[in-house]
N, C-alpha and C positions, 0 to 999 in steps of 0.2 A: 466697300472697295477701298483699299487703302493705293495713293499714286506711287510703291513699288509696282503694286501687282500690275495698277492700269497698260503704269510701261510695258514689263515682262510680258503682252498680253499681246505687245501693240505689235515688242519685238517679234514674239513667237510670229504672231499673221505675215510682217514680214518678210520674213525665213521661208514660211509656207508657201510665200507670191512669189519670192523668189524661187522656188523650187518650180513650181509652174509653169514662170516665166523660161529657164532654163530648160524645163522639157517644153515645148514650141519653140524654140529658137533651133534644135538639135533636130524638130521634125517640120520645121519647117511656114511651122503654121504663125498666125498673126496674134502679136500680142499685143495691142491696144491697148485695151480697157485693165486687163492685170500692169501695165505701165501705170496706167493713173490712178491705179486702190492700193498701186507701191509710192509712190509720190504723194498721196495724199497720209495714207499711212505714218508718215516720212513726216510729214509736215508737223503730224499729230504729234508724235515722237519731241522732237524738237521745241512744238511751245510747247508740250507740258513740262518736259524735261529742264528748258532752262529755267533760273534761275529768275535773281531781281536783277537787270543788269547793271547798276550798281558792283555787286557780292562782282557777280561776269571783273569784271575792270579795275577789282581788286586782286583778284587773284592771278591776270596777266600782267600784274604791274611789277614782277621782278621776273620776269622775262625782255623787259625793257633796258 
């Protein structure tokens, strides 16, 4: 599985969890488990989508 496919799967799962959270909020139910899962998936997404720190730095240089 390529990195892009892996990131797409994580994004899709985050989207599905967001739908579940929205439905639980509307019905007044607890959604702590889904929020925890969402947080873990976001962490994975950030971890795997971020490149080298120097690459990030050089891309931000024109902003200064």
